[in-house]
C-alpha positions as CSV (number, residue, x, y, z in Angstrom):
1,M,-21.1,5.9,5.7
2,L,-20.0,2.4,6.0
3,P,-19.8,1.2,9.6
4,K,-16.8,-0.7,10.9
5,I,-16.5,-3.9,12.8
6,T,-13.6,-5.8,14.4
7,L,-12.7,-8.8,12.3
8,G,-13.1,-11.9,14.4
9,Q,-10.5,-12.2,17.1
10,T,-8.0,-9.8,15.4
11,D,-7.2,-6.2,16.0
12,L,-8.4,-5.2,12.5
13,S,-11.2,-2.7,12.3
14,V,-12.8,-3.2,8.9
15,S,-15.6,-1.7,6.9
16,R,-18.8,-3.9,6.6
17,L,-18.1,-4.2,2.9
18,C,-14.7,-5.0,1.3
19,Y,-13.8,-3.7,-2.2
20,G,-12.4,-6.3,-4.5
21,T,-9.8,-4.9,-6.8
22,N,-9.3,-7.7,-9.4
23,M,-10.1,-5.2,-12.3
24,L,-7.6,-2.6,-11.2
25,G,-4.4,-1.9,-13.1
26,W,-5.3,-3.8,-16.3
27,M,-9.0,-3.3,-17.1
28,L,-9.0,0.0,-15.3
29,D,-6.1,2.4,-15.6
30,Q,-4.5,4.2,-12.6
31,G,-6.8,7.2,-13.0
32,K,-10.0,5.2,-13.0
33,S,-8.6,3.0,-10.2
34,N,-7.8,6.0,-8.0
35,A,-11.4,7.4,-8.6
36,I,-13.0,4.2,-7.5
37,L,-10.8,3.8,-4.4
38,D,-11.3,7.5,-3.5
39,T,-15.0,6.9,-3.7
40,F,-14.9,3.8,-1.5
41,A,-12.8,5.6,1.1
42,G,-15.0,8.6,1.0
43,L,-17.9,6.4,1.9
44,G,-16.2,5.0,4.9
45,G,-14.6,1.9,3.2
46,N,-11.3,0.9,4.4
47,F,-11.1,-2.9,3.6
48,I,-9.4,-3.6,0.3
49,D,-8.8,-7.0,-1.2
50,T,-6.3,-7.9,-3.9
51,A,-4.0,-10.7,-4.9
52,R,-0.5,-11.3,-6.3
53,S,-2.1,-13.0,-9.3
54,Y,-4.7,-10.4,-10.2
55,G,-4.2,-9.2,-13.8
56,D,-1.6,-11.9,-14.7
57,W,-4.1,-13.3,-17.1
58,V,-3.4,-10.4,-19.4
59,P,-0.1,-10.9,-21.2
60,D,0.8,-7.2,-21.6
61,A,-0.3,-6.1,-18.1
62,P,2.4,-5.4,-15.5
63,V,3.0,-8.3,-13.2
64,G,0.8,-7.9,-10.1
65,A,-1.2,-5.2,-11.9
66,S,-4.0,-4.9,-9.2
67,E,-1.5,-4.8,-6.3
68,R,0.6,-2.2,-8.1
69,A,-2.6,0.0,-8.7
70,V,-3.6,-0.3,-5.0
71,G,0.0,0.5,-3.9
72,A,0.2,3.6,-6.2
73,W,-3.1,4.9,-4.7
74,L,-2.0,4.2,-1.1
75,K,1.0,6.6,-1.6
76,S,-1.4,9.5,-1.4
77,R,-3.2,8.1,1.7
78,R,-2.4,7.6,5.4
79,R,-1.4,3.9,5.6
80,D,-3.0,3.2,8.9
81,D,-6.4,4.2,7.7
82,F,-6.7,1.1,5.5
83,V,-6.8,-2.6,6.0
84,I,-5.0,-4.3,3.0
85,A,-5.6,-7.9,2.2
86,T,-3.8,-9.8,-0.5
87,K,-3.2,-13.4,-1.4
88,G,-0.4,-15.7,-2.6
89,G,0.3,-19.3,-3.3
90,F,-1.8,-19.4,-6.4
91,F,-0.8,-20.6,-9.9
92,D,1.6,-18.3,-11.7
93,M,-0.5,-17.7,-14.8
94,R,2.1,-15.3,-16.3
95,V,4.6,-18.1,-16.9
96,G,2.1,-21.0,-17.1
97,D,3.2,-22.5,-13.7
98,Y,0.3,-24.7,-12.7
99,R,2.1,-27.0,-10.3
100,N,1.3,-27.1,-6.6
101,R,2.4,-23.7,-5.4
102,V,0.9,-24.1,-1.9
103,T,4.3,-24.5,-0.5
104,P,6.4,-22.6,2.0
105,E,8.8,-21.5,-0.7
106,D,6.1,-20.3,-3.1
107,I,4.2,-18.5,-0.5
108,T,7.4,-16.7,0.7
109,A,8.2,-15.7,-2.9
110,D,4.8,-14.4,-3.5
111,L,4.6,-12.5,-0.3
112,A,7.9,-10.7,-1.0
113,Q,6.5,-9.7,-4.5
114,S,3.2,-8.5,-2.9
115,L,5.1,-6.3,-0.4
116,D,7.1,-4.8,-3.2
117,H,4.1,-4.2,-5.5
118,L,2.0,-2.7,-2.7
119,G,4.9,-0.6,-1.5
120,L,4.3,-1.8,2.1
121,D,6.4,-3.2,4.9
122,T,3.5,-5.2,6.4
123,I,0.3,-6.7,4.9
124,D,-2.7,-6.6,7.3
125,L,-4.3,-9.8,6.2
126,Y,-2.5,-12.4,4.1
127,F,-4.5,-15.2,2.5
128,V,-3.2,-18.4,1.1
129,H,-5.1,-18.0,-2.2
130,T,-5.9,-21.7,-2.8
131,D,-5.1,-25.1,-1.3
132,N,-3.6,-28.4,-2.3
133,P,-4.2,-31.4,-0.1
134,D,-0.8,-32.7,-1.1
135,S,0.8,-30.0,1.0
136,P,0.9,-30.8,4.7
137,V,-0.6,-28.0,6.8
138,E,2.3,-27.9,9.3
139,P,5.0,-26.4,7.2
140,I,2.6,-23.9,5.7
141,I,1.5,-22.7,9.2
142,D,5.1,-22.6,10.4
143,T,6.0,-20.5,7.5
144,L,3.0,-18.1,8.0
145,I,3.8,-17.8,11.7
146,G,7.4,-17.0,10.8
147,H,6.3,-14.2,8.5
148,R,3.9,-12.8,11.1
149,E,6.6,-12.8,13.8
150,A,9.0,-11.1,11.4
151,G,6.4,-8.4,10.9
152,R,5.7,-9.0,7.2
153,V,2.0,-9.8,7.9
154,R,-0.2,-8.9,10.9
155,H,-2.6,-11.8,10.4
156,F,-3.1,-14.7,7.9
157,A,-6.1,-16.5,6.6
158,A,-7.3,-19.1,4.2
159,S,-9.0,-18.7,0.8
160,N,-10.6,-21.6,-1.0
161,W,-9.6,-24.1,1.7
162,S,-12.0,-26.8,2.8
163,V,-13.4,-26.8,6.3
164,A,-11.4,-29.9,7.2
165,R,-8.1,-28.4,6.1
166,I,-8.8,-25.1,7.9
167,A,-9.6,-27.1,11.1
168,A,-6.4,-29.1,10.7
169,A,-4.3,-26.0,10.2
170,N,-5.8,-24.2,13.1
171,A,-5.5,-27.3,15.4
172,Y,-1.8,-27.4,14.6
173,A,-1.3,-23.6,15.2
174,A,-3.2,-24.1,18.6
175,S,-0.8,-26.9,19.5
176,L,2.0,-24.4,19.2
177,G,0.1,-21.8,21.3
178,K,-0.2,-19.6,18.3
179,P,-3.2,-18.1,16.4
180,G,-3.9,-19.7,13.0
181,F,-6.1,-18.7,10.2
182,V,-8.3,-15.8,11.4
183,A,-10.8,-15.9,8.6
184,S,-11.9,-17.8,5.5
185,E,-12.3,-16.1,2.1
186,T,-15.1,-18.3,0.7
187,F,-17.2,-18.6,-2.4
188,W,-20.6,-17.4,-1.3
189,G,-23.5,-15.4,-2.7
190,L,-27.2,-15.6,-3.0
191,A,-27.0,-17.6,-6.3
192,V,-26.5,-21.3,-5.7
193,P,-23.9,-22.7,-8.2
194,D,-23.9,-25.8,-10.3
195,V,-21.0,-27.4,-8.6
196,A,-19.3,-29.0,-11.6
197,A,-19.7,-25.9,-13.9
198,A,-18.5,-23.6,-11.1
199,A,-15.5,-25.7,-10.4
200,A,-14.6,-25.7,-14.1
201,Q,-14.5,-21.9,-13.9
202,G,-12.3,-22.0,-10.8
203,Y,-15.0,-21.6,-8.1
204,V,-14.8,-24.2,-5.5
205,H,-16.1,-24.9,-1.9
206,Y,-19.4,-23.0,-2.0
207,Y,-20.3,-21.9,1.5
208,E,-23.8,-23.4,1.9
209,G,-23.6,-27.0,3.0
210,E,-20.0,-26.9,4.1
211,Y,-19.0,-23.9,6.3
212,E,-21.9,-23.3,8.6
213,A,-20.6,-25.0,11.6
214,L,-17.1,-23.5,11.3
215,H,-18.7,-20.1,10.8
216,A,-20.9,-20.5,13.8
217,A,-17.9,-21.5,15.9
218,G,-16.5,-18.0,15.3
219,L,-14.4,-17.9,12.1
220,P,-15.4,-14.9,10.0
221,I,-16.3,-15.4,6.4
222,V,-15.0,-12.9,3.8
223,A,-17.3,-13.8,1.0
224,Y,-16.1,-13.5,-2.6
225,A,-18.4,-13.6,-5.6
226,A,-20.8,-11.9,-3.1
227,Q,-22.9,-10.4,-5.9
228,S,-22.9,-13.7,-7.9
229,G,-21.4,-11.8,-10.8
230,G,-24.6,-9.7,-11.1
231,Y,-26.5,-12.9,-11.9
232,F,-29.9,-11.8,-10.4
233,T,-29.8,-8.2,-11.7
234,K,-28.9,-9.4,-15.2
235,R,-31.7,-12.0,-15.1
236,A,-34.2,-9.4,-14.0
237,N,-33.0,-7.0,-16.8
238,G,-33.0,-9.7,-19.4
239,A,-29.2,-9.1,-20.0
240,E,-26.8,-11.6,-21.4
241,L,-25.6,-14.0,-18.8
242,G,-22.5,-15.4,-20.5
243,T,-20.6,-17.8,-18.3
244,L,-22.9,-17.0,-15.4
245,A,-25.6,-19.2,-17.1
246,D,-23.5,-22.2,-16.5
247,R,-22.0,-21.3,-13.1
248,Y,-25.4,-20.6,-11.6
249,G,-27.4,-23.1,-13.7
250,N,-29.4,-24.3,-10.7
251,P,-33.2,-24.3,-10.5
252,V,-33.2,-23.0,-7.0
253,N,-32.1,-19.7,-8.3
254,D,-35.4,-19.2,-10.1
255,R,-37.1,-19.3,-6.7
256,R,-34.4,-17.1,-5.0
257,L,-34.8,-14.5,-7.7
258,A,-38.6,-14.3,-7.1
259,V,-38.1,-13.9,-3.3
260,A,-35.3,-11.4,-3.8
261,Q,-37.5,-9.3,-6.2
262,A,-40.3,-9.4,-3.7
263,L,-38.1,-8.2,-0.8
264,A,-36.6,-5.5,-3.0
265,G,-40.1,-4.2,-3.6
266,A,-41.1,-4.5,0.0
267,H,-38.0,-2.5,1.2
268,D,-38.0,-0.1,-1.8
269,V,-34.4,-1.0,-2.6
270,S,-32.5,-2.5,-5.5
271,L,-32.1,-6.1,-6.2
272,N,-28.3,-5.7,-5.7
273,D,-29.1,-4.3,-2.2
274,V,-31.0,-7.5,-1.3
275,V,-28.2,-9.7,-2.8
276,L,-25.5,-8.1,-0.6
277,A,-27.8,-7.8,2.4
278,Y,-28.3,-11.5,2.3
279,L,-24.6,-11.7,3.5
280,T,-24.3,-8.6,5.7
281,S,-27.4,-9.6,7.6
282,Q,-26.1,-13.1,8.5
283,P,-26.1,-13.9,12.2
284,N,-22.4,-14.8,12.1
285,Q,-19.8,-12.3,11.0
286,T,-19.8,-12.1,7.2
287,I,-18.1,-9.4,5.1
288,P,-18.9,-9.4,1.4
289,I,-16.3,-8.5,-1.2
290,F,-18.1,-6.5,-3.8
291,G,-16.9,-5.3,-7.2
292,G,-17.5,-2.1,-9.2
293,S,-15.9,-0.6,-12.3
294,T,-17.1,2.9,-11.7
295,P,-17.6,5.2,-8.7
296,D,-21.3,5.1,-9.3
297,Q,-21.3,1.3,-9.0
298,V,-19.4,1.6,-5.8
299,R,-21.9,4.2,-4.4
300,D,-24.8,1.9,-5.3
301,S,-23.3,-1.2,-3.7
302,V,-22.4,0.7,-0.5
303,K,-26.0,1.5,0.1
304,A,-26.7,-2.2,0.7
305,A,-25.0,-1.9,4.1
306,A,-28.0,0.1,5.4
307,L,-30.4,-2.8,4.6
308,V,-30.9,-5.3,7.4
309,L,-32.9,-8.4,6.5
310,T,-34.7,-10.2,9.3
311,A,-34.1,-13.8,10.2
312,D,-37.4,-14.7,8.5
313,E,-36.4,-12.9,5.3
314,L,-33.0,-14.7,5.3
315,A,-34.8,-17.9,5.7
316,Q,-37.2,-17.1,2.8
317,L,-34.2,-16.6,0.6
318,R,-32.2,-19.6,1.6
319,N,-35.2,-22.0,1.6
320,A,-36.7,-20.7,-1.6
């Protein structure tokens, strides 16, 4: 069973792994979505991540497909048993709106839609999905505080925000005597990206080399792309890498793969277990978001929470 921890300075008790739902409601129908979420819940999982935009890249999918799938499933469950995270303020891909939507008005509109799609009165953890430096932090934080005080969200956080912008936002919130961003949803996995190729695919602000001090100061990291898209497992199996070949086209990954394989053998676990344990074993609070398109894949990934890598083993992987 997945253990639970208190997320940072919040009152949210979350499972050590978070299930990412970007495939639900469009790639996976409601029945398959229910089976996956039932499996995750049955294994002690209660932390579920979605976004207003998930599924909108499919023209004939319902708007907010992932949120709708999660919301439909929640109707059969006790609401208080789950911590629901969603995100807004991203581009509106359905209508081709790629302007700066990191604005109070757009965040407010997206939040209203998310509440409707999920069938909820309150979202436990609301992320601003992306950032735009042209948007001053003060009106954004004012807006998020307003939604929190109105009961629409319990806590808010940043996704794909730079360390400098998170620090500025939280300094402003502190000047008001209010909590600011309680976590950062950050691009982080064992595979080190090629920065330019990753950015071209929408993956920005990789953890290593940017977030360490902020993390050590107490801000939890909710890591997305935590399995690096299955990069290491696919390489080990000789599978087609597709876009992963560009995203993780970095020679350091040859060395990290070799170390990860050695550790998997030493612990008698899967390569995927080592990849996820690289994050769950970090000294500062880190919660990986993992994916899975079948109940069996969910069961396999949840096993990783039982593996604890030592500080020396983490250093072997990072310094490979």
